[in-house]
MARVEXLO-160225 format. One line per 4 residues: number of its first residue (from 0); for each residue z, x, y of C-alpha. Coordinates in steps of 0.1 Angstrom, whole numbers, plus 5000, padded with zeros to 4 digits. Example, Ala and Ser with C-alpha at 12.3 -4.5 7.8 and 13.67 -1.06 7.14 Angstrom:
0> 5078 5123 4955  5071 5137 4989
# end
This chain:
0> 7102 7482 1935  7126 7453 1935  7137 7441 1970  7168 7457 1982
4> 7183 7423 1990  7182 7413 1954  7210 7439 1948  7232 7429 1975
8> 7262 7407 1970  7275 7375 1986  7305 7369 1967  7315 7332 1958
12> 7352 7332 1966  7361 7310 1996  7377 7340 2016  7344 7360 2016
16> 7324 7328 2023  7344 7323 2055  7337 7360 2064  7300 7356 2058
20> 7298 7326 2079  7315 7343 2108  7291 7373 2104  7260 7351 2105
24> 7264 7349 2142  7263 7386 2145  7232 7405 2144  7224 7417 2110
28> 7223 7455 2105  7195 7471 2087  7206 7486 2053  7205 7524 2052
32> 7196 7527 2014  7170 7508 1992  7172 7503 1954  7149 7502 1925
36> 7158 7491 1890  7145 7516 1864  7125 7496 1837  7096 7504 1814
40> 7108 7520 1782  7144 7519 1793  7144 7481 1789  7137 7484 1752
44> 7165 7511 1748  7190 7488 1764  7182 7459 1742  7196 7478 1713
48> 7221 7502 1728  7243 7509 1759  7244 7538 1783  7275 7559 1782
52> 7264 7587 1805  7234 7601 1824  7223 7635 1835  7195 7639 1860
56> 7170 7668 1867  7141 7670 1891  7118 7668 1859  7135 7641 1839
60> 7165 7619 1831  7188 7624 1800  7205 7592 1790  7233 7593 1765
64> 7243 7561 1745  7272 7547 1728  7253 7550 1695  7251 7587 1699
68> 7214 7590 1710  7200 7610 1739  7168 7597 1755  7147 7619 1777
72> 7129 7597 1803  7109 7603 1834  7121 7590 1866  7106 7555 1862
76> 7121 7551 1828  7092 7561 1805  7097 7581 1774  7085 7617 1778
80> 7064 7625 1748  7087 7601 1728  7115 7626 1731  7144 7610 1715
84> 7174 7632 1703  7197 7618 1674  7226 7639 1687  7258 7623 1677
88> 7273 7596 1655  7293 7579 1682  7295 7578 1720  7279 7607 1740
92> 7306 7616 1766  7287 7640 1789  7253 7656 1791  7246 7689 1810
96> 7211 7704 1819  7203 7740 1830  7186 7747 1863  7151 7749 1848
100> 7154 7717 1827  7147 7738 1795  7180 7730 1776  7202 7699 1771
104> 7240 7702 1762  7258 7671 1749  7293 7664 1736  7308 7632 1718
108> 7340 7618 1703  7325 7629 1669  7336 7664 1679  7302 7678 1680
112> 7285 7699 1708  7248 7701 1706  7225 7723 1727  7188 7715 1723
116> 7159 7734 1737  7127 7715 1747  7103 7745 1743  7120 7766 1717
120> 7147 7762 1690  7158 7798 1692  7190 7790 1713  7197 7756 1697
124> 7233 7752 1688  7253 7726 1670  7291 7732 1671  7318 7711 1655
128> 7352 7712 1671  7370 7688 1646  7384 7669 1676  7368 7646 1703
132> 7351 7666 1730  7351 7648 1763  7332 7670 1785  7306 7698 1785
136> 7288 7719 1811  7261 7746 1806  7257 7778 1826  7230 7769 1852
140> 7211 7801 1843  7213 7793 1804  7176 7796 1802  7175 7832 1814
144> 7173 7860 1787  7203 7879 1785  7224 7855 1805  7250 7852 1777
148> 7241 7816 1769  7274 7804 1783  7286 7768 1782  7321 7753 1785
152> 7336 7723 1765  7367 7703 1774  7390 7686 1749  7427 7694 1751
156> 7416 7727 1765  7388 7743 1784  7368 7767 1762  7341 7791 1772
160> 7314 7796 1747  7290 7825 1749  7268 7848 1727  7274 7885 1731
164> 7279 7919 1714  7256 7938 1691  7244 7908 1670  7248 7881 1697
168> 7276 7864 1679  7291 7832 1691  7324 7838 1709  7349 7814 1723
172> 7375 7820 1750  7403 7794 1760  7403 7793 1798  7430 7767 1802
176> 7451 7744 1781  7483 7725 1780  7478 7699 1807  7462 7669 1788
180> 7427 7661 1779  7397 7675 1800  7374 7646 1808  7351 7661 1836
184> 7334 7695 1840  7308 7705 1866  7293 7741 1867  7274 7755 1897
188> 7267 7793 1904  7297 7813 1895  7322 7783 1897  7333 7759 1871
192> 7353 7728 1882  7371 7706 1856  7397 7678 1857  7426 7671 1835
196> 7455 7648 1837  7474 7669 1863  7445 7676 1887  7414 7696 1894
200> 7409 7734 1887  7382 7758 1897  7374 7788 1877  7354 7818 1892
204> 7332 7834 1865  7323 7865 1887  7360 7876 1886  7370 7857 1852
208> 7399 7841 1871  7412 7806 1882  7412 7803 1919  7429 7770 1927
212> 7447 7739 1914  7442 7706 1933  7469 7681 1922  7460 7645 1912
216> 7483 7628 1938  7480 7592 1927  7498 7572 1899  7468 7556 1883
220> 7462 7563 1846  7436 7590 1843  7420 7576 1812  7413 7544 1830
224> 7402 7558 1864  7380 7588 1857  7379 7619 1881  7345 7623 1895
228> 7333 7657 1905  7301 7667 1924  7290 7700 1940  7274 7696 1974
232> 7264 7731 1974  7277 7765 1957  7307 7765 1978  7317 7729 1984
236> 7331 7705 1958  7334 7667 1963  7363 7649 1944  7367 7612 1941
240> 7396 7602 1918  7409 7566 1917  7416 7559 1954  7416 7595 1967
244> 7388 7614 1981  7388 7652 1988  7361 7677 2000  7370 7714 1991
248> 7353 7745 2004  7355 7779 1985  7361 7808 2008  7364 7845 2006
252> 7396 7862 2014  7393 7884 2044  7421 7909 2038  7434 7922 2005
256> 7468 7908 1995  7497 7927 1980  7505 7897 1958  7471 7905 1938
260> 7456 7869 1945  7421 7860 1936  7394 7872 1960  7384 7837 1969
264> 7405 7807 1977  7399 7767 1983  7404 7750 2015  7405 7711 2016
268> 7385 7701 2048  7387 7663 2042  7413 7644 2023  7419 7607 2026
272> 7429 7575 2008  7404 7547 2004  7407 7509 1998  7388 7509 1964
276> 7384 7530 1933  7357 7557 1932  7334 7554 1903  7312 7582 1915
280> 7306 7605 1945  7276 7624 1958  7266 7642 1991  7240 7629 2016
284> 7238 7656 2043  7272 7657 2059  7281 7622 2048  7293 7609 2013
288> 7277 7584 1989  7303 7566 1967  7300 7542 1940  7331 7520 1943
292> 7350 7493 1925  7374 7469 1941  7410 7474 1936  7428 7446 1918
296> 7451 7422 1937  7488 7428 1942  7495 7409 1910  7474 7436 1892
300> 7445 7413 1884  7409 7409 1899  7409 7379 1922  7379 7362 1904
304> 7379 7354 1868  7352 7381 1864  7349 7416 1876  7335 7419 1911
308> 7302 7437 1917  7304 7475 1924  7294 7487 1958  7276 7517 1968
312> 7290 7528 2002  7279 7555 2027  7307 7569 2046  7313 7596 2072
316> 7345 7616 2062  7372 7628 2086  7403 7649 2079  7425 7620 2071
320> 7402 7590 2076  7366 7578 2072  7340 7556 2087  7320 7532 2067
324> 7283 7534 2076  7270 7510 2051  7283 7492 2021  7260 7474 1995
328> 7273 7452 1967  7251 7457 1936  7241 7431 1912  7239 7452 1880
332> 7233 7436 1846  7265 7425 1830  7288 7437 1858  7311 7407 1851
336> 7323 7425 1819  7326 7461 1832  7356 7481 1845  7357 7512 1868
340> 7351 7537 1840  7320 7519 1829  7301 7529 1860  7285 7563 1868
344> 7268 7579 1898  7245 7608 1894  7223 7623 1922  7194 7648 1930
348> 7206 7661 1964  7175 7679 1972  7156 7646 1970  7184 7623 1982
352> 7180 7602 1950  7212 7584 1936  7213 7569 1901  7238 7540 1896
356> 7246 7538 1859  7262 7509 1839  7261 7502 1802  7231 7479 1806
360> 7213 7490 1838  7202 7520 1858  7194 7515 1895  7180 7544 1915
364> 7190 7544 1954  7173 7564 1980  7171 7564 2018  7150 7540 2033
368> 7118 7554 2048  7097 7543 2078  7078 7517 2057  7111 7501 2046
372> 7121 7501 2082  7090 7485 2093  7093 7458 2064  7128 7450 2075
376> 7118 7446 2111  7090 7422 2101  7112 7402 2078  7136 7398 2108
380> 7108 7389 2132  7112 7420 2153  7075 7427 2156  7077 7446 2188
384> 7100 7472 2174  7078 7474 2142  7047 7480 2163  7063 7508 2182
388> 7073 7524 2149  7037 7520 2135  7021 7535 2166  7044 7565 2166
392> 7042 7572 2129  7011 7555 2116  6999 7589 2099  7030 7589 2077
396> 7031 7553 2068  7018 7543 2033  7022 7505 2035  7016 7494 2070
400> 6991 7501 2096  6986 7489 2132  6957 7465 2125  6974 7445 2097
404> 7008 7445 2114  6992 7436 2147  6973 7407 2133  7004 7393 2115
408> 7023 7397 2150  6995 7378 2167  6996 7349 2142  7033 7349 2147
412> 7030 7346 2185  7004 7319 2182  7027 7299 2160  7054 7302 2185
416> 7029 7292 2212  7035 7324 2232  6997 7326 2240  7000 7349 2271
420> 7019 7375 2252  6995 7373 2222  6965 7377 2245  6980 7409 2261
424> 6987 7424 2228  6952 7419 2216  6941 7448 2237  6965 7473 2219
428> 6961 7459 2185  6925 7451 2182  6914 7481 2201  6877 7487 2195
432> 6872 7465 2166  6844 7441 2174  6848 7418 2144  6886 7415 2149
436> 6880 7407 2186  6856 7380 2178  6877 7366 2151  6907 7365 2175
440> 6887 7348 2203  6876 7320 2180  6914 7315 2170  6922 7311 2206
444> 6893 7288 2212  6904 7267 2181  6937 7260 2198  6921 7255 2232
448> 6937 7286 2246  6906 7306 2259  6920 7307 2293  6949 7329 2280
452> 6926 7355 2263  6898 7357 2288  6913 7383 2310  6916 7407 2281
456> 6884 7403 2264  6866 7437 2262  6835 7443 2283  6825 7476 2268
460> 6834 7495 2235  6831 7470 2219  6808 7446 2234  6810 7412 2218
464> 6785 7387 2209  6769 7370 2240  6780 7336 2226  6817 7347 2230
468> 6812 7354 2267  6792 7322 2273  6818 7301 2256  6845 7314 2277
472> 6825 7309 2309  6817 7274 2298  6854 7267 2293  6862 7278 2329
476> 6831 7261 2344  6844 7228 2332  6881 7233 2339  6886 7260 2366
480> 6859 7267 2390  6878 7295 2410  6885 7314 2375  6849 7309 2367
484> 6837 7325 2399  6861 7354 2392  6847 7360 2356  6812 7359 2369
488> 6821 7386 2393  6841 7406 2369  6820 7405 2338  6788 7426 2339
492> 6757 7403 2336  6743 7420 2305  6772 7406 2284  6758 7371 2284
496> 6725 7352 2290  6725 7347 2327  6699 7319 2327  6719 7300 2301
500> 6749 7301 2324  6728 7292 2354  6714 7261 2337  6750 7249 2328
504> 6762 7256 2362  6732 7235 2379  6743 7206 2356  6777 7210 2368
508> 6768 7210 2405  6748 7179 2401  6782 7162 2397  6801 7184 2422
512> 6779 7194 2450  6806 7203 2473  6823 7229 2452  6821 7262 2472
516> 6834 7283 2441  6805 7270 2420  6780 7276 2449  6793 7313 2452
520> 6791 7317 2416  6754 7305 2416  6746 7328 2444  6760 7357 2423
524> 6741 7347 2392  6709 7344 2411  6714 7380 2423  6720 7391 2388
528> 6685 7376 2379  6672 7394 2410  6664 7362 2428  6678 7376 2460
532> 6663 7351 2484  6680 7322 2466  6713 7342 2465  6711 7353 2502
536> 6703 7317 2515  6733 7304 2494  6756 7329 2509  6744 7324 2544
540> 6748 7286 2540  6783 7290 2528  6791 7316 2556  6812 7337 2533
544> 6819 7373 2536  6805 7380 2501  6771 7379 2519  6778 7414 2531
548> 6788 7425 2495  6756 7410 2482  6734 7428 2507  6751 7461 2499
552> 6752 7456 2463  6716 7447 2459  6701 7466 2488  6688 7434 2505
556> 6684 7449 2540  6647 7442 2540  6655 7405 2537  6678 7404 2567
560> 6657 7417 2593  6651 7382 2607  6688 7371 2601  6706 7395 2622
564> 6718 7369 2647  6730 7347 2620  6751 7376 2605  6764 7384 2639
568> 6776 7347 2642  6791 7349 2610  6812 7382 2614  6799 7404 2642
572> 6824 7433 2634  6813 7435 2597  6777 7429 2606  6777 7458 2631
576> 6794 7481 2606  6768 7473 2580  6739 7478 2606  6752 7511 2618
580> 6758 7524 2582  6721 7516 2573  6702 7524 2605  6674 7540 2584
584> 6669 7507 2566  6674 7484 2596  6660 7502 2628  6679 7502 2660
588> 6649 7489 2679  6644 7459 2656  6681 7450 2660  6680 7453 2698
592> 6650 7431 2699  6666 7404 2679  6699 7406 2699  6683 7407 2733
596> 6688 7371 2738  6725 7373 2728  6738 7398 2752  6775 7397 2738
600> 6763 7407 2704  6740 7432 2719  6769 7448 2737  6790 7450 2706
604> 6761 7466 2686  6753 7492 2714  6789 7499 2722  6796 7508 2685
608> 6765 7531 2686  6778 7548 2717  6811 7552 2700  6794 7568 2670
612> 6770 7591 2688  6766 7590 2726  6731 7603 2724  6717 7580 2698
616> 6707 7551 2721  6700 7569 2752  6670 7548 2761  6692 7518 2761
620> 6719 7533 2784  6704 7513 2813  6710 7480 2794  6745 7491 2785
624> 6754 7496 2822  6750 7458 2827  6766 7450 2795  6796 7471 2801
628> 6799 7456 2837  6799 7422 2822  6820 7425 2789  6840 7456 2793
632> 6845 7468 2829  6873 7493 2818  6848 7511 2796  6820 7514 2823
636> 6835 7544 2843  6839 7566 2810  6804 7555 2800  6789 7564 2835
640> 6807 7599 2834  6794 7605 2797  6757 7596 2801  6730 7607 2825
644> 6703 7584 2809  6705 7554 2833  6690 7546 2867  6716 7556 2893
648> 6705 7531 2919  6703 7502 2894  6739 7512 2882  6752 7514 2919
652> 6738 7480 2927  6754 7464 2896  6788 7480 2906  6784 7468 2941
656> 6775 7433 2930  6807 7432 2909  6829 7453 2935  6837 7480 2910
660> 6848 7506 2936  6858 7536 2913  6824 7533 2896  6807 7532 2930
664> 6826 7562 2941  6815 7581 2910  6779 7570 2913  6776 7579 2951
668> 6791 7613 2943  6765 7619 2916  6738 7607 2939  6750 7632 2966
672> 6763 7606 2990  6798 7621 2992  6807 7609 3026  6801 7573 3016
676> 6820 7579 2985  6848 7594 3003  6848 7564 3028  6852 7540 2998
680> 6881 7559 2986  6899 7560 3020  6890 7525 3031  6886 7505 2999
684> 6909 7522 2976  6932 7538 3002  6941 7565 2978  6948 7597 2995
688> 6955 7617 2964  6922 7606 2950  6904 7615 2982  6921 7649 2982
692> 6909 7655 2946  6873 7643 2954  6872 7669 2983  6885 7696 2961
696> 6859 7687 2934  6830 7690 2960  6847 7717 2982  6826 7710 3014
700> 6841 7718 3048  6824 7687 3063  6840 7666 3037  6875 7679 3045
704> 6868 7673 3081  6858 7636 3074  6890 7632 3053  6912 7646 3081
708> 6895 7626 3107  6900 7593 3087  6936 7601 3081  6946 7606 3118
712> 6957 7571 3121  6975 7570 3089  7009 7589 3088  7013 7587 3050
716> 6978 7603 3046  6989 7630 3070  7020 7637 3051  7001 7640 3018
720> 6975 7661 3033  7000 7685 3047  7014 7690 3013  6981 7695 2995
724> 6954 7711 3016  6970 7744 3024  6950 7763 2999  6917 7748 3009
728> 6919 7741 3047  6938 7758 3074  6968 7733 3080  6966 7742 3118
732> 6935 7722 3121  6952 7692 3109  6983 7697 3129  6964 7703 3161
736> 6947 7668 3157  6980 7649 3152  6985 7626 3181  7016 7632 3202
740> 7042 7608 3195  7031 7597 3161  7060 7591 3137  7053 7608 3103
744> 7080 7605 3077  7090 7638 3061  7069 7659 3087  7096 7685 3090
748> 7097 7691 3053  7059 7692 3052  7059 7718 3079  7086 7738 3063
752> 7067 7737 3030  7034 7749 3048  7054 7778 3063  7068 7786 3029
756> 7034 7785 3013  7021 7808 3040  7048 7832 3036  7043 7832 2999
760> 7006 7838 3004  7013 7867 3027  7037 7882 3003  7012 7878 2974
764> 6986 7895 2994  7009 7924 3003  7017 7928 2967  6981 7927 2956
768> 6973 7953 2983  7000 7978 2970  6988 7974 2935  6951 7980 2946
772> 6961 8012 2965  6982 8025 2936  6953 8018 2912  6928 8034 2935
776> 6947 8068 2938  6951 8067 2900  6915 8063 2894  6906 8089 2920
780> 6930 8115 2904  6916 8107 2870  6880 8112 2882  6888 8145 2899
784> 6905 8158 2868  6876 8148 2847  6850 8164 2870  6871 8196 2870
788> 6870 8200 2833  6845 8226 2819  6815 8218 2800  6806 8235 2768
792> 6771 8252 2766  6760 8263 2731  6741 8295 2726  6710 8274 2716
796> 6710 8254 2747  6676 8256 2765  6667 8252 2801  6650 8217 2806
800> 6624 8233 2830  6614 8266 2817  6624 8260 2782  6642 8294 2779
804> 6677 8300 2766  6704 8293 2790  6727 8320 2776  6713 8354 2772
808> 6728 8387 2759  6709 8411 2783  6725 8408 2817  6693 8420 2833
812> 6677 8387 2825  6708 8365 2834  6709 8341 2861  6732 8314 2874
816> 6732 8281 2855  6738 8246 2866  6750 8221 2840  6753 8185 2849
820> 6778 8160 2833  6750 8144 2814  6748 8176 2795  6714 8186 2809
824> 6713 8223 2819  6691 8244 2842  6687 8279 2854  6695 8278 2891
828> 6662 8296 2899  6642 8269 2879  6655 8240 2901  6630 8232 2930
832> 6657 8227 2956  6689 8249 2956  6722 8231 2960  6709 8199 2942
836> 6739 8175 2933  6721 8153 2908  6702 8159 2874  6665 8156 2881
840> 6660 8142 2847  6687 8114 2850  6684 8107 2887  6665 8076 2880
844> 6691 8062 2859  6724 8075 2874  6737 8101 2898  6756 8128 2879
848> 6775 8156 2898  6766 8190 2890  6789 8215 2876  6780 8251 2885
# end
């Protein structure tokens, strides 16, 4: 295929040069169509002849020449079985092909019409009309048996030719005449469209009637500006004539008309004037493709000394206007010598192929596919858009793939020195291709940009050659110690030879011993080689938090049993968390023994254990009392309340030594010395509310007596006691002991409250008494009713003493019966004592009243 740009025109006149210069600043639009010049055998034909017309079929091309020849070619210009028809003695005006491509009809100025079959000569015809025949069209169903073998010819009249009757004789019928020569005929389905000097007509073969006349509506000479007809489908006709374009649709009449009009009519849906001459017209979806020729200037001549290039324009039609989607000027061979009628446009609508014909050239145009779109994007350095298209539609592309395009894009970015972007794209472009990755890394190394690609080098699937990773590590070792450390940590150690990197690192440390990044990297590398003692010693020396990560990652808990104090000095919180999470590996006893000489660290450790599980370190609770008293006195009281595994006397002495009163109160209470505890509350804390709560908790009369006695000289205490002790102690006891003349603020209110509480208490008691009485009567009534109910005795019931039937039919043997509520039944005579009130059998379990 020839590049599309080779057909596009940049005209030489100064006006268009100025326009092109102004357009250069605008973004170039991508062409909608691409072009290919047909060559092969057509080249030899054009050396000796000129094309006058062309007919296209999905199977072949039929090219007519000015020497009267018809050449049958495939779509790339090669002869089909050397098919060459010597049809006429002068210019071939029009060629028509049936739908199956079995027959070709042609006409010429020599007055002959020739019909040639490719597979049979049975229907071949050669007719001589003794006058120039300008147009011919075959019935699309000409190939069918019994179709009538219709075809129409156009000279100064439109003639329908057919075979019919008993002997299939050739008959002609003049369908139209008297309006000048007919220069164009197009037949589809039931409709024949033709153009003469006055306009376009359409004939309906199904009704054998003409259904419309569409006037010419321009003043240009019809012999110089040919009418171009093309059927979009069986009901839509496209007309391009001089500078007028019309789109016509055939429709059925809905209602019968008294005027006896045809059953179909034509509606013009689009009609507009253009700024050029139309050399050919064809459909492309809802748009139109037109081969155009520039109009002459106002003086009636072309602006240049030679003709301008024809253009292929893609437009969107509107009712009275149009929009140009694209316009390509075409460089056809010899275009300088041609006029409007020398160009033709033929199409295969189902394949969207358009054939641009000139006497010495045939160019086929088609819609640009995705491959063409990608190529255009590449040519305009729009690689990102091209990559997006390839990724989305790689399965349908023929010329492009992600790998080749991606590599080209990477080379482009490297040439533009956009190294970071190129490195990022390597992941998407190179994917899992090991060789491509290694090739690209070496490219980056060659231009000294390994730092850019290092973060994106794959670590798995694929795994590259170890030399690649070592080369990158060495680059960072010499230039960026921090990034070197990061790579050592990020890259799995199996990617490279660790010992090789260690050796290089030791050489580097000889010149830079104080570099902590390199030391940490060395520690990591030693751990990769399982030289954990070396690694741990480096980390502890550096006092870096990575020491904990190292211990966890490589399970070095056995190596830290003698380094617990060092770890605590380094970061006690993190150290304690590690020790707690791994108590099965580092036993609690071992930790406590090591931390015994550093009580603050021991406190932190035991406190965290207690928070985790209060029962886990019970044997160390005695130590924790002293540690809490020293380092966290506020936590001591909750600890004392939560635990029972510490010596009370020792804890009390520790609290007395540090004057921790609440803790002493609690311990004295737990030891049973409640009086001393109450004394501390009232004398040391002077908190009467706490004293009251303490007395309520223990609820001992002597304790209340002590509290009252100790409060007699404290008016505030008396007031609070009067408010709170009414439900535990008779307030009269306190009131009787109040000294005469003592001023107690709020005493009246307190006494009123006592009386109110008393009345409330009496009221509650009376209410409860009434409820109890009612409930007692109700239950007694239910009991009486229950005991009055009869008890059913079946005929099979037996006396539990004599084992005889209770119920007998012979009244001579009948006796009184006693039945208890437990359902045991006896003859009265069988009971040892008359008037017994309880069942002898159940008397050991319960007393059941008898029912007699």
